[in-house]
PQR file of N, CA, C, O and H, with PARSE charges and radii, in Angstrom:
ATOM      1  N   MET A   1      21.655   7.332  14.706 -0.4000 1.5000
ATOM      2  CA  MET A   1      20.762   6.669  13.785 -0.0000 2.0000
ATOM      3  C   MET A   1      21.612   5.926  12.750  0.5500 1.7000
ATOM      4  O   MET A   1      22.557   6.483  12.192 -0.5500 1.4000
ATOM      5  N   SER A   2      21.267   4.690  12.510 -0.4000 1.5000
ATOM      6  CA  SER A   2      21.995   3.910  11.516 -0.0000 2.0000
ATOM      7  C   SER A   2      21.536   4.293  10.111  0.5500 1.7000
ATOM      8  O   SER A   2      20.509   4.949   9.940 -0.5500 1.4000
ATOM      9  H   SER A   2      20.500   4.238  12.963  0.4000 1.0000
ATOM     10  N   SER A   3      22.295   3.882   9.128 -0.4000 1.5000
ATOM     11  CA  SER A   3      21.923   4.142   7.730 -0.0000 2.0000
ATOM     12  C   SER A   3      20.592   3.482   7.400  0.5500 1.7000
ATOM     13  O   SER A   3      19.786   4.034   6.650 -0.5500 1.4000
ATOM     14  H   SER A   3      23.129   3.349   9.267  0.4000 1.0000
ATOM     15  N   LEU A   4      20.368   2.305   7.960 -0.4000 1.5000
ATOM     16  CA  LEU A   4      19.120   1.594   7.711 -0.0000 2.0000
ATOM     17  C   LEU A   4      17.934   2.359   8.293  0.5500 1.7000
ATOM     18  O   LEU A   4      16.893   2.467   7.645 -0.5500 1.4000
ATOM     19  H   LEU A   4      21.023   1.857   8.568  0.4000 1.0000
ATOM     20  N   ASP A   5      18.077   2.886   9.501 -0.4000 1.5000
ATOM     21  CA  ASP A   5      17.013   3.696  10.099 -0.0000 2.0000
ATOM     22  C   ASP A   5      16.728   4.922   9.243  0.5500 1.7000
ATOM     23  O   ASP A   5      15.570   5.295   9.055 -0.5500 1.4000
ATOM     24  H   ASP A   5      18.922   2.798  10.027  0.4000 1.0000
ATOM     25  N   GLY A   6      17.777   5.548   8.723 -0.4000 1.5000
ATOM     26  CA  GLY A   6      17.612   6.711   7.860 -0.0000 2.0000
ATOM     27  C   GLY A   6      16.854   6.365   6.597  0.5500 1.7000
ATOM     28  O   GLY A   6      16.000   7.131   6.151 -0.5500 1.4000
ATOM     29  H   GLY A   6      18.718   5.245   8.875  0.4000 1.0000
ATOM     30  N   LEU A   7      17.161   5.215   6.017 -0.4000 1.5000
ATOM     31  CA  LEU A   7      16.467   4.766   4.814 -0.0000 2.0000
ATOM     32  C   LEU A   7      14.991   4.524   5.098  0.5500 1.7000
ATOM     33  O   LEU A   7      14.134   4.943   4.319 -0.5500 1.4000
ATOM     34  H   LEU A   7      17.854   4.592   6.379  0.4000 1.0000
ATOM     35  N   PHE A   8      14.687   3.857   6.198 -0.4000 1.5000
ATOM     36  CA  PHE A   8      13.293   3.615   6.556 -0.0000 2.0000
ATOM     37  C   PHE A   8      12.544   4.924   6.769  0.5500 1.7000
ATOM     38  O   PHE A   8      11.371   5.030   6.410 -0.5500 1.4000
ATOM     39  H   PHE A   8      15.382   3.517   6.831  0.4000 1.0000
ATOM     40  N   THR A   9      13.201   5.914   7.343 -0.4000 1.5000
ATOM     41  CA  THR A   9      12.585   7.217   7.558 -0.0000 2.0000
ATOM     42  C   THR A   9      12.281   7.891   6.227  0.5500 1.7000
ATOM     43  O   THR A   9      11.203   8.460   6.051 -0.5500 1.4000
ATOM     44  H   THR A   9      14.154   5.828   7.634  0.4000 1.0000
ATOM     45  N   VAL A  10      13.218   7.831   5.295 -0.4000 1.5000
ATOM     46  CA  VAL A  10      13.046   8.477   3.991 -0.0000 2.0000
ATOM     47  C   VAL A  10      11.917   7.837   3.195  0.5500 1.7000
ATOM     48  O   VAL A  10      11.120   8.547   2.582 -0.5500 1.4000
ATOM     49  H   VAL A  10      14.093   7.369   5.438  0.4000 1.0000
ATOM     50  N   ILE A  11      11.833   6.507   3.194 -0.4000 1.5000
ATOM     51  CA  ILE A  11      10.805   5.851   2.387 -0.0000 2.0000
ATOM     52  C   ILE A  11       9.502   5.643   3.147  0.5500 1.7000
ATOM     53  O   ILE A  11       8.532   5.136   2.582 -0.5500 1.4000
ATOM     54  H   ILE A  11      12.481   5.931   3.692  0.4000 1.0000
ATOM     55  N   GLY A  12       9.465   6.019   4.399 -0.4000 1.5000
ATOM     56  CA  GLY A  12       8.219   6.000   5.154 -0.0000 2.0000
ATOM     57  C   GLY A  12       7.802   4.661   5.712  0.5500 1.7000
ATOM     58  O   GLY A  12       6.613   4.433   5.939 -0.5500 1.4000
ATOM     59  H   GLY A  12      10.252   6.430   4.859  0.4000 1.0000
ATOM     60  N   ILE A  13       8.734   3.779   5.936 -0.4000 1.5000
ATOM     61  CA  ILE A  13       8.400   2.487   6.536 -0.0000 2.0000
ATOM     62  C   ILE A  13       8.771   2.543   8.008  0.5500 1.7000
ATOM     63  O   ILE A  13       9.921   2.802   8.361 -0.5500 1.4000
ATOM     64  H   ILE A  13       9.699   3.964   5.751  0.4000 1.0000
ATOM     65  N   GLY A  14       7.795   2.300   8.855 -0.4000 1.5000
ATOM     66  CA  GLY A  14       8.063   2.316  10.289 -0.0000 2.0000
ATOM     67  C   GLY A  14       8.600   0.987  10.769  0.5500 1.7000
ATOM     68  O   GLY A  14       8.246  -0.067  10.241 -0.5500 1.4000
ATOM     69  H   GLY A  14       6.861   2.089   8.568  0.4000 1.0000
ATOM     70  N   ARG A  15       9.446   1.041  11.764 -0.4000 1.5000
ATOM     71  CA  ARG A  15       9.971  -0.191  12.348 -0.0000 2.0000
ATOM     72  C   ARG A  15       9.310  -0.478  13.684  0.5500 1.7000
ATOM     73  O   ARG A  15       9.521  -1.541  14.269 -0.5500 1.4000
ATOM     74  H   ARG A  15       9.734   1.898  12.193  0.4000 1.0000
ATOM     75  N   ASP A  16       8.515   0.458  14.167 -0.4000 1.5000
ATOM     76  CA  ASP A  16       7.825   0.302  15.440 -0.0000 2.0000
ATOM     77  C   ASP A  16       6.549  -0.512  15.211  0.5500 1.7000
ATOM     78  O   ASP A  16       5.694  -0.098  14.428 -0.5500 1.4000
ATOM     79  H   ASP A  16       8.343   1.322  13.692  0.4000 1.0000
ATOM     80  N   PRO A  17       6.403  -1.656  15.875 -0.5600 1.5000
ATOM     81  CA  PRO A  17       5.221  -2.496  15.647  0.2800 2.0000
ATOM     82  C   PRO A  17       3.905  -1.835  16.049  0.5500 1.7000
ATOM     83  O   PRO A  17       2.843  -2.318  15.656 -0.5500 1.4000
ATOM     84  N   THR A  18       3.941  -0.746  16.818 -0.4000 1.5000
ATOM     85  CA  THR A  18       2.703  -0.066  17.202 -0.0000 2.0000
ATOM     86  C   THR A  18       2.222   0.887  16.112  0.5500 1.7000
ATOM     87  O   THR A  18       1.101   1.392  16.181 -0.5500 1.4000
ATOM     88  H   THR A  18       4.804  -0.354  17.137  0.4000 1.0000
ATOM     89  N   GLU A  19       3.061   1.137  15.105 -0.4000 1.5000
ATOM     90  CA  GLU A  19       2.647   2.002  14.008 -0.0000 2.0000
ATOM     91  C   GLU A  19       1.607   1.290  13.151  0.5500 1.7000
ATOM     92  O   GLU A  19       1.500   0.064  13.174 -0.5500 1.4000
ATOM     93  H   GLU A  19       3.971   0.727  15.049  0.4000 1.0000
ATOM     94  N   GLN A  20       0.850   2.070  12.401 -0.4000 1.5000
ATOM     95  CA  GLN A  20      -0.205   1.516  11.560 -0.0000 2.0000
ATOM     96  C   GLN A  20       0.387   0.577  10.505  0.5500 1.7000
ATOM     97  O   GLN A  20       1.414   0.878   9.897 -0.5500 1.4000
ATOM     98  H   GLN A  20       0.937   3.066  12.383  0.4000 1.0000
ATOM     99  N   THR A  21      -0.272  -0.553  10.302 -0.4000 1.5000
ATOM    100  CA  THR A  21       0.159  -1.540   9.322 -0.0000 2.0000
ATOM    101  C   THR A  21      -0.043  -0.991   7.913  0.5500 1.7000
ATOM    102  O   THR A  21      -1.100  -0.435   7.616 -0.5500 1.4000
ATOM    103  H   THR A  21      -1.106  -0.798  10.796  0.4000 1.0000
ATOM    104  N   PRO A  22       0.963  -1.139   7.032 -0.5600 1.5000
ATOM    105  CA  PRO A  22       0.785  -0.684   5.655  0.2800 2.0000
ATOM    106  C   PRO A  22      -0.301  -1.492   4.950  0.5500 1.7000
ATOM    107  O   PRO A  22      -0.485  -2.676   5.234 -0.5500 1.4000
ATOM    108  N   ILE A  23      -1.008  -0.855   4.044 -0.4000 1.5000
ATOM    109  CA  ILE A  23      -2.086  -1.509   3.308 -0.0000 2.0000
ATOM    110  C   ILE A  23      -1.779  -1.458   1.818  0.5500 1.7000
ATOM    111  O   ILE A  23      -1.383  -0.419   1.288 -0.5500 1.4000
ATOM    112  H   ILE A  23      -0.858   0.106   3.814  0.4000 1.0000
ATOM    113  N   HIS A  24      -1.965  -2.586   1.152 -0.4000 1.5000
ATOM    114  CA  HIS A  24      -1.790  -2.713  -0.298 -0.0000 2.0000
ATOM    115  C   HIS A  24      -3.179  -2.725  -0.919  0.5500 1.7000
ATOM    116  O   HIS A  24      -4.052  -3.470  -0.475 -0.5500 1.4000
ATOM    117  H   HIS A  24      -2.286  -3.430   1.582  0.4000 1.0000
ATOM    118  N   TYR A  25      -3.387  -1.904  -1.943 -0.4000 1.5000
ATOM    119  CA  TYR A  25      -4.677  -1.828  -2.631 -0.0000 2.0000
ATOM    120  C   TYR A  25      -4.538  -2.495  -3.989  0.5500 1.7000
ATOM    121  O   TYR A  25      -3.605  -2.216  -4.741 -0.5500 1.4000
ATOM    122  H   TYR A  25      -2.677  -1.299  -2.303  0.4000 1.0000
ATOM    123  N   GLU A  26      -5.486  -3.386  -4.292 -0.4000 1.5000
ATOM    124  CA  GLU A  26      -5.398  -4.171  -5.520 -0.0000 2.0000
ATOM    125  C   GLU A  26      -6.791  -4.436  -6.077  0.5500 1.7000
ATOM    126  O   GLU A  26      -7.735  -4.675  -5.324 -0.5500 1.4000
ATOM    127  H   GLU A  26      -6.244  -3.613  -3.681  0.4000 1.0000
ATOM    128  N   CYS A  27      -6.913  -4.390  -7.412 -0.4000 1.5000
ATOM    129  CA  CYS A  27      -8.179  -4.708  -8.073 -0.0000 2.0000
ATOM    130  C   CYS A  27      -8.434  -6.205  -7.933  0.5500 1.7000
ATOM    131  O   CYS A  27      -7.561  -7.019  -8.235 -0.5500 1.4000
ATOM    132  H   CYS A  27      -6.146  -4.196  -8.024  0.4000 1.0000
ATOM    133  N   ARG A  28      -9.622  -6.564  -7.478 -0.4000 1.5000
ATOM    134  CA  ARG A  28      -9.951  -7.987  -7.311 -0.0000 2.0000
ATOM    135  C   ARG A  28     -10.183  -8.678  -8.652  0.5500 1.7000
ATOM    136  O   ARG A  28     -10.018  -9.893  -8.754 -0.5500 1.4000
ATOM    137  H   ARG A  28     -10.331  -5.903  -7.233  0.4000 1.0000
ATOM    138  N   ARG A  29     -10.561  -7.923  -9.673 -0.4000 1.5000
ATOM    139  CA  ARG A  29     -10.846  -8.530 -10.970 -0.0000 2.0000
ATOM    140  C   ARG A  29      -9.568  -8.837 -11.754  0.5500 1.7000
ATOM    141  O   ARG A  29      -9.389  -9.957 -12.231 -0.5500 1.4000
ATOM    142  H   ARG A  29     -10.695  -6.936  -9.590  0.4000 1.0000
ATOM    143  N   CYS A  30      -8.674  -7.844 -11.888 -0.4000 1.5000
ATOM    144  CA  CYS A  30      -7.504  -8.044 -12.751 -0.0000 2.0000
ATOM    145  C   CYS A  30      -6.176  -8.094 -12.002  0.5500 1.7000
ATOM    146  O   CYS A  30      -5.165  -8.486 -12.586 -0.5500 1.4000
ATOM    147  H   CYS A  30      -8.820  -6.934 -11.500  0.4000 1.0000
ATOM    148  N   GLY A  31      -6.148  -7.704 -10.716 -0.4000 1.5000
ATOM    149  CA  GLY A  31      -4.928  -7.794  -9.923 -0.0000 2.0000
ATOM    150  C   GLY A  31      -4.013  -6.586  -9.997  0.5500 1.7000
ATOM    151  O   GLY A  31      -2.923  -6.606  -9.425 -0.5500 1.4000
ATOM    152  H   GLY A  31      -6.969  -7.386 -10.242  0.4000 1.0000
ATOM    153  N   LYS A  32      -4.434  -5.526 -10.692 -0.4000 1.5000
ATOM    154  CA  LYS A  32      -3.597  -4.322 -10.802 -0.0000 2.0000
ATOM    155  C   LYS A  32      -3.456  -3.662  -9.436  0.5500 1.7000
ATOM    156  O   LYS A  32      -4.427  -3.550  -8.688 -0.5500 1.4000
ATOM    157  H   LYS A  32      -5.319  -5.509 -11.156  0.4000 1.0000
ATOM    158  N   THR A  33      -2.241  -3.228  -9.116 -0.4000 1.5000
ATOM    159  CA  THR A  33      -1.994  -2.492  -7.885 -0.0000 2.0000
ATOM    160  C   THR A  33      -2.561  -1.088  -8.034  0.5500 1.7000
ATOM    161  O   THR A  33      -2.332  -0.421  -9.043 -0.5500 1.4000
ATOM    162  H   THR A  33      -1.451  -3.319  -9.723  0.4000 1.0000
ATOM    163  N   LEU A  34      -3.301  -0.643  -7.026 -0.4000 1.5000
ATOM    164  CA  LEU A  34      -3.947   0.667  -7.055 -0.0000 2.0000
ATOM    165  C   LEU A  34      -3.428   1.530  -5.921  0.5500 1.7000
ATOM    166  O   LEU A  34      -2.788   1.034  -4.994 -0.5500 1.4000
ATOM    167  H   LEU A  34      -3.487  -1.184  -6.206  0.4000 1.0000
ATOM    168  N   SER A  35      -3.705   2.820  -5.999 -0.4000 1.5000
ATOM    169  CA  SER A  35      -3.349   3.721  -4.908 -0.0000 2.0000
ATOM    170  C   SER A  35      -4.514   3.792  -3.927  0.5500 1.7000
ATOM    171  O   SER A  35      -5.610   3.310  -4.211 -0.5500 1.4000
ATOM    172  H   SER A  35      -4.224   3.222  -6.753  0.4000 1.0000
ATOM    173  N   LYS A  36      -4.267   4.389  -2.791 -0.4000 1.5000
ATOM    174  CA  LYS A  36      -5.305   4.530  -1.768 -0.0000 2.0000
ATOM    175  C   LYS A  36      -6.480   5.352  -2.299  0.5500 1.7000
ATOM    176  O   LYS A  36      -7.622   5.148  -1.887 -0.5500 1.4000
ATOM    177  H   LYS A  36      -3.376   4.780  -2.560  0.4000 1.0000
ATOM    178  N   ARG A  37      -6.196   6.276  -3.211 -0.4000 1.5000
ATOM    179  CA  ARG A  37      -7.234   7.169  -3.745 -0.0000 2.0000
ATOM    180  C   ARG A  37      -8.088   6.525  -4.820  0.5500 1.7000
ATOM    181  O   ARG A  37      -9.191   7.001  -5.090 -0.5500 1.4000
ATOM    182  H   ARG A  37      -5.268   6.441  -3.545  0.4000 1.0000
ATOM    183  N   ASP A  38      -7.608   5.449  -5.445 -0.4000 1.5000
ATOM    184  CA  ASP A  38      -8.347   4.825  -6.545 -0.0000 2.0000
ATOM    185  C   ASP A  38      -9.594   4.113  -6.035  0.5500 1.7000
ATOM    186  O   ASP A  38      -9.532   3.309  -5.105 -0.5500 1.4000
ATOM    187  H   ASP A  38      -6.712   5.062  -5.225  0.4000 1.0000
ATOM    188  N   THR A  39     -10.720   4.422  -6.656 -0.4000 1.5000
ATOM    189  CA  THR A  39     -11.966   3.713  -6.344 -0.0000 2.0000
ATOM    190  C   THR A  39     -12.420   2.882  -7.534  0.5500 1.7000
ATOM    191  O   THR A  39     -13.273   2.005  -7.402 -0.5500 1.4000
ATOM    192  H   THR A  39     -10.771   5.075  -7.411  0.4000 1.0000
ATOM    193  N   VAL A  40     -11.837   3.168  -8.707 -0.4000 1.5000
ATOM    194  CA  VAL A  40     -12.132   2.429  -9.931 -0.0000 2.0000
ATOM    195  C   VAL A  40     -10.805   2.026 -10.563  0.5500 1.7000
ATOM    196  O   VAL A  40      -9.893   2.845 -10.671 -0.5500 1.4000
ATOM    197  H   VAL A  40     -11.143   3.881  -8.814  0.4000 1.0000
ATOM    198  N   CYS A  41     -10.697   0.780 -10.975 -0.4000 1.5000
ATOM    199  CA  CYS A  41      -9.476   0.301 -11.621 -0.0000 2.0000
ATOM    200  C   CYS A  41      -9.364   0.931 -13.012  0.5500 1.7000
ATOM    201  O   CYS A  41     -10.286   0.804 -13.819 -0.5500 1.4000
ATOM    202  H   CYS A  41     -11.438   0.115 -10.887  0.4000 1.0000
ATOM    203  N   PRO A  42      -8.249   1.606 -13.304 -0.5600 1.5000
ATOM    204  CA  PRO A  42      -8.095   2.222 -14.618  0.2800 2.0000
ATOM    205  C   PRO A  42      -7.870   1.200 -15.736  0.5500 1.7000
ATOM    206  O   PRO A  42      -8.017   1.531 -16.913 -0.5500 1.4000
ATOM    207  N   LEU A  43      -7.518  -0.028 -15.380 -0.4000 1.5000
ATOM    208  CA  LEU A  43      -7.240  -1.055 -16.375 -0.0000 2.0000
ATOM    209  C   LEU A  43      -8.509  -1.778 -16.839  0.5500 1.7000
ATOM    210  O   LEU A  43      -8.722  -1.959 -18.038 -0.5500 1.4000
ATOM    211  H   LEU A  43      -7.399  -0.296 -14.424  0.4000 1.0000
ATOM    212  N   CYS A  44      -9.352  -2.189 -15.878 -0.4000 1.5000
ATOM    213  CA  CYS A  44     -10.533  -2.981 -16.254 -0.0000 2.0000
ATOM    214  C   CYS A  44     -11.861  -2.319 -15.902  0.5500 1.7000
ATOM    215  O   CYS A  44     -12.915  -2.794 -16.326 -0.5500 1.4000
ATOM    216  H   CYS A  44      -9.179  -2.042 -14.904  0.4000 1.0000
ATOM    217  N   GLY A  45     -11.827  -1.225 -15.131 -0.4000 1.5000
ATOM    218  CA  GLY A  45     -13.059  -0.510 -14.793 -0.0000 2.0000
ATOM    219  C   GLY A  45     -13.801  -1.044 -13.579  0.5500 1.7000
ATOM    220  O   GLY A  45     -14.871  -0.538 -13.242 -0.5500 1.4000
ATOM    221  H   GLY A  45     -10.971  -0.839 -14.787  0.4000 1.0000
ATOM    222  N   SER A  46     -13.261  -2.046 -12.924 -0.4000 1.5000
ATOM    223  CA  SER A  46     -13.916  -2.624 -11.751 -0.0000 2.0000
ATOM    224  C   SER A  46     -13.859  -1.666 -10.559  0.5500 1.7000
ATOM    225  O   SER A  46     -12.899  -0.912 -10.400 -0.5500 1.4000
ATOM    226  H   SER A  46     -12.392  -2.457 -13.198  0.4000 1.0000
ATOM    227  N   THR A  47     -14.892  -1.709  -9.735 -0.4000 1.5000
ATOM    228  CA  THR A  47     -14.909  -0.928  -8.497 -0.0000 2.0000
ATOM    229  C   THR A  47     -14.646  -1.817  -7.285  0.5500 1.7000
ATOM    230  O   THR A  47     -14.737  -1.356  -6.147 -0.5500 1.4000
ATOM    231  H   THR A  47     -15.672  -2.322  -9.865  0.4000 1.0000
ATOM    232  N   ASP A  48     -14.322  -3.084  -7.521 -0.4000 1.5000
ATOM    233  CA  ASP A  48     -14.061  -4.039  -6.442 -0.0000 2.0000
ATOM    234  C   ASP A  48     -12.576  -3.986  -6.082  0.5500 1.7000
ATOM    235  O   ASP A  48     -11.753  -4.654  -6.708 -0.5500 1.4000
ATOM    236  H   ASP A  48     -14.248  -3.458  -8.445  0.4000 1.0000
ATOM    237  N   VAL A  49     -12.243  -3.186  -5.067 -0.4000 1.5000
ATOM    238  CA  VAL A  49     -10.855  -2.969  -4.660 -0.0000 2.0000
ATOM    239  C   VAL A  49     -10.595  -3.680  -3.335  0.5500 1.7000
ATOM    240  O   VAL A  49     -11.325  -3.492  -2.362 -0.5500 1.4000
ATOM    241  H   VAL A  49     -12.911  -2.643  -4.558  0.4000 1.0000
ATOM    242  N   ALA A  50      -9.546  -4.496  -3.310 -0.4000 1.5000
ATOM    243  CA  ALA A  50      -9.159  -5.206  -2.088 -0.0000 2.0000
ATOM    244  C   ALA A  50      -8.176  -4.356  -1.299  0.5500 1.7000
ATOM    245  O   ALA A  50      -7.294  -3.719  -1.874 -0.5500 1.4000
ATOM    246  H   ALA A  50      -8.952  -4.649  -4.100  0.4000 1.0000
ATOM    247  N   GLU A  51      -8.332  -4.347   0.022 -0.4000 1.5000
ATOM    248  CA  GLU A  51      -7.391  -3.695   0.933 -0.0000 2.0000
ATOM    249  C   GLU A  51      -6.694  -4.804   1.713  0.5500 1.7000
ATOM    250  O   GLU A  51      -7.307  -5.467   2.550 -0.5500 1.4000
ATOM    251  H   GLU A  51      -9.048  -4.865   0.490  0.4000 1.0000
ATOM    252  N   ILE A  52      -5.411  -4.997   1.432 -0.4000 1.5000
ATOM    253  CA  ILE A  52      -4.660  -6.102   2.021 -0.0000 2.0000
ATOM    254  C   ILE A  52      -3.628  -5.547   2.993  0.5500 1.7000
ATOM    255  O   ILE A  52      -2.735  -4.799   2.594 -0.5500 1.4000
ATOM    256  H   ILE A  52      -4.913  -4.458   0.752  0.4000 1.0000
ATOM    257  N   GLN A  53      -3.749  -5.912   4.274 -0.4000 1.5000
ATOM    258  CA  GLN A  53      -2.763  -5.469   5.260 -0.0000 2.0000
ATOM    259  C   GLN A  53      -1.483  -6.260   5.067  0.5500 1.7000
ATOM    260  O   GLN A  53      -1.506  -7.482   4.924 -0.5500 1.4000
ATOM    261  H   GLN A  53      -4.474  -6.520   4.598  0.4000 1.0000
ATOM    262  N   LEU A  54      -0.366  -5.545   5.066 -0.4000 1.5000
ATOM    263  CA  LEU A  54       0.936  -6.197   4.871 -0.0000 2.0000
ATOM    264  C   LEU A  54       1.608  -6.457   6.200  0.5500 1.7000
ATOM    265  O   LEU A  54       2.712  -6.999   6.238 -0.5500 1.4000
ATOM    266  H   LEU A  54      -0.348  -4.552   5.182  0.4000 1.0000
TER
END
């Protein structure tokens, strides 16, 4: 295993294209980055959360 493969393993980024695509969660109103668990933006109170595949 190369050092790069080890790094990807540690931070949880897959290099296999068949793995699930990472998703970025963001408030549509103010643009704050949210976690997968957030349903309400802590900054502006909006419940409109975008799920963006990376």
